[in-house]
C-alpha positions in Angstrom: 120.4 76.9 97.3 119.3 74.5 94.4 117.7 72.3 96.9 115.7 75.0 98.4 114.7 76.3 95.4 113.4 72.7 94.0 111.0 72.4 97.2 109.8 75.7 97.0 108.6 75.0 93.4 107.2 71.6 94.5 105.6 73.6 97.4 103.7 76.1 95.0 102.5 73.7 92.8 100.8 71.6 95.6 99.5 74.9 96.8 98.1 75.6 93.2 96.3 72.1 92.9 95.1 72.6 96.5 93.4 76.0 96.1 91.3 75.0 93.3 90.1 71.3 95.1 89.6 73.3 98.3 87.2 75.7 97.3 85.5 73.0 94.9 85.5 70.7 98.0 83.9 73.6 100.2 81.3 74.5 98.0 80.1 70.9 97.4 79.9 70.3 101.1 77.9 73.4 101.6 75.4 72.3 98.5 75.3 68.7 100.0 74.6 69.8 103.4 71.9 72.3 102.5 70.5 69.6 100.5 70.5 67.2 103.3 68.8 69.5 105.8 66.0 70.4 103.3 65.4 66.5 102.8 64.7 65.9 106.4 68.4 65.2 107.6 69.9 65.5 111.1 69.7 69.2 112.0 72.7 68.9 114.6 74.8 67.1 112.4 74.4 68.9 109.3 74.0 72.1 110.4 77.9 71.3 112.0 78.9 70.8 108.1 77.5 73.9 107.0 79.0 76.1 109.8 82.8 74.4 109.0 82.3 75.3 105.2 79.8 78.3 104.5 81.2 81.3 105.9 84.5 80.9 103.8 82.3 80.1 100.6 80.1 83.2 101.2 83.2 85.5 102.3 85.0 84.3 99.0 81.7 84.6 96.9 81.2 88.2 98.0 85.0 89.1 97.4 84.9 87.4 93.8 81.8 89.5 92.8 81.9 92.6 94.6 85.9 93.2 94.6 85.7 95.6 97.2 88.0 94.2 99.6 92.0 94.9 99.2 92.8 92.6 102.3 91.1 90.2 104.8 91.9 89.7 108.2 95.5 87.4 108.4 93.9 84.2 109.9 89.9 84.7 109.7 89.8 83.9 113.7 85.9 84.2 113.4 85.5 81.6 110.6 88.0 79.3 112.2 85.9 79.7 115.7 82.8 78.9 113.8 84.4 75.9 112.1 85.3 74.1 115.3 82.0 74.8 116.5 80.8 72.9 113.2 82.9 70.3 113.7 81.7 70.1 117.6 78.4 69.9 116.8 78.5 67.5 114.2 80.6 65.0 116.7 77.8 65.7 119.3 75.1 64.7 117.1 77.1 61.1 116.4 76.1 59.9 120.1 72.4 61.1 119.4 71.8 58.7 116.7 73.3 60.8 113.4 75.5 59.1 110.9 79.2 59.4 111.0 79.5 61.1 107.7 78.6 64.8 108.7 81.2 64.9 111.5 83.6 63.6 108.6 82.8 66.1 106.3 82.8 68.7 108.5 86.3 68.3 110.0 87.2 67.7 106.3 86.2 71.3 105.2 87.6 72.7 108.6 91.2 71.1 108.2 90.9 72.3 104.3 90.3 75.9 105.8 92.8 75.5 108.4 95.3 74.6 105.4 94.3 77.5 103.3 94.5 80.4 106.1 97.9 79.1 107.5 99.5 77.4 104.7 98.3 78.6 101.4 98.0 82.1 102.1 101.4 82.4 103.8 105.0 83.1 101.9 107.4 82.7 104.9 110.7 84.2 105.2 110.1 86.3 101.8 112.8 88.8 101.6 114.5 90.0 98.4 117.8 91.7 98.4 116.8 93.7 95.2 114.1 95.7 97.0 115.9 96.7 100.0 115.3 100.6 101.2 118.4 102.4 100.2 119.3 100.5 97.3 118.8 101.8 93.5 115.7 100.2 91.7 117.0 97.1 89.7 117.1 97.7 86.0 113.8 96.0 84.3 111.7 96.3 81.3 107.9 96.6 80.8 105.7 97.5 78.4 102.8 100.6 78.8 99.2 100.0 77.4 100.8 101.6 74.3 102.5 98.8 73.7 105.8 100.6 74.0 108.8 99.5 76.4 109.5 101.1 79.6 113.1 100.9 81.4 112.9 101.2 85.0 114.9 104.2 85.0 111.9 105.9 83.3 110.1 105.6 86.9 112.6 108.8 88.1 111.9 112.6 88.0 109.4 111.8 90.9 108.3 109.7 93.6 106.7 106.3 92.5 104.6 103.8 94.0 105.3 100.4 92.2 102.6 98.2 92.8 103.7 94.6 91.7 100.1 92.3 91.6 98.9 89.3 90.3 96.6 89.9 87.5 93.0 91.0 86.9 91.9 87.7 88.2 92.9 88.3 91.8 89.9 90.3 93.4 92.2 91.4 96.2 94.6 92.8 93.7 91.6 94.9 91.7 90.2 95.6 95.0 93.8 97.5 96.2 93.9 99.2 92.8 90.4 100.7 93.1 91.1 101.5 97.0 94.5 103.6 95.7 92.5 105.0 93.1 90.4 106.4 95.5 93.3 107.7 97.2 94.6 109.3 93.7 94.5 113.2 94.5 96.4 112.5 98.1 99.1 110.8 96.3 99.2 113.2 93.4 99.5 116.1 95.8 102.8 114.7 97.3 104.0 114.5 93.8 103.8 110.7 93.4 102.8 108.8 90.6 101.3 105.0 90.9 102.8 102.4 88.5 100.4 99.1 88.4 103.2 96.0 87.0 101.4 92.7 86.5 102.6 89.7 84.6 99.5 88.9 82.5 98.4 89.0 78.9 98.7 92.5 77.8 94.8 92.5 76.8 94.2 92.3 80.6 96.4 95.5 81.1 94.4 97.4 78.8 91.1 96.8 80.0 92.2 97.4 83.5 93.3 101.3 82.4 90.0 101.7 80.9 88.3 100.6 84.3 89.8 102.9 86.6 90.0 106.9 85.3 92.8 108.0 86.9 96.3 109.0 86.2 98.3 105.7 86.6 100.6 104.1 84.8 99.3 100.7 83.6 102.0 97.9 82.8 102.4 94.4 81.3 105.6 92.5 83.0 105.8 90.0 80.0 107.0 86.6 80.8 107.1 88.0 84.3 111.0 89.3 83.6 110.6 92.5 85.9 109.7 90.4 89.0 112.5 88.0 88.4 114.8 90.8 88.3 113.8 92.0 91.3 113.3 88.7 92.9 109.8 88.6 93.6 108.6 86.1 91.2 106.2 83.1 92.2 106.4 80.0 90.1 103.0 78.4 90.0 101.6 81.2 91.8 98.2 81.0 90.5 95.6 78.6 91.1 95.6 75.7 89.0 93.3 76.3 86.0 93.6 79.8 85.5 95.7 79.3 82.7 92.8 78.6 80.3 92.4 82.3 80.6 95.9 83.1 79.3 97.6 83.7 82.8 101.2 81.8 83.0 101.9 79.4 86.1 104.1 81.9 87.0 103.0 85.2 88.8 104.7 87.7 91.2 104.3 88.2 94.9 102.5 91.0 96.0 104.9 93.7 96.7 105.0 97.6 96.9 108.0 99.5 96.1 108.3 103.4 96.8 111.1 105.2 95.2 112.2 108.8 94.9 112.9 111.0 92.2 116.6 109.6 91.8 115.4 105.7 91.8 116.5 105.1 95.2 113.9 102.7 97.0 112.7 104.5 100.1 110.1 101.8 101.1 109.2 98.3 100.3 106.4 95.9 101.8 106.7 92.0 100.8 103.6 90.6 102.4 104.3 87.4 104.0 100.4 87.0 103.7 98.8 87.6 100.2 95.6 88.7 101.9 97.3 91.3 104.2 98.4 94.2 102.1 99.5 97.8 103.1 97.0 100.6 103.1 97.2 104.0 101.0 97.7 105.8 104.2 101.0 103.9 104.8 102.3 105.6 101.6 101.3 108.7 102.2 103.1 108.7 105.8 106.5 107.1 103.7 106.2 110.1 101.4 105.5 112.6 103.8 108.4 111.4 106.0 110.8 111.8 103.2 109.5 115.1 102.8 107.3 114.7 99.9 104.6 116.7 101.4 101.2 117.5 99.9 101.5 120.5 97.5 
């Protein structure tokens, strides 16, 4: 068990370093390839470098700027296809007189993206005994926007949708909250209340609560203690360097738990890919399946 935890810690640390390095590299390659094309470089070779790197960078930039995408496809098959084609045409340009460098850069970007899609994004085999349907929600304490401590027993009396998210820094998390806010009336009609919980500086939690004018509960998980109590903590789960914004290197694995008025877990989603998340329609279906029909 200790060996497994040690290996997981090392792997998460490598992921934390990797993702910042990969994004920086892909962006730099896009700029470099575009500059080569502008300066008369081989069109076929340097277009291949762009195809291998630019689609992901453009999509990521859009997600970061707009924060309107609560989920993506699991593996980005279109981007993989474009990247493979980019590597291919860069390779084809070599016998036609192009330098080997564009092919090497296209291949580096493509391999980096494959690692992002299949390795970095995935949490294989995650399953916590603390979030099993039929079990009573484990005891934990969080802090509300007023700074008051709230116990997990306080999430009783009505159905609750507890969404553990990584923090305001995560654009997919913020987009998912926005999506939930759009379904607020439907969820409230089933008698459910949404609790949003993140291990982030308390000021970030208060800022998020001001941003969304809905009757949700916004909570700070100080020290990630609630996530640890539920077995969903993620050591070195944030990109390296985000610590300068006040975030801890440990975060939470994206998790949604639906409980009944007695605190019993009705349903839980432990996604094995942080970019693939359940939709509000799924929550509504769970509530209705357990007899919490719209009033």
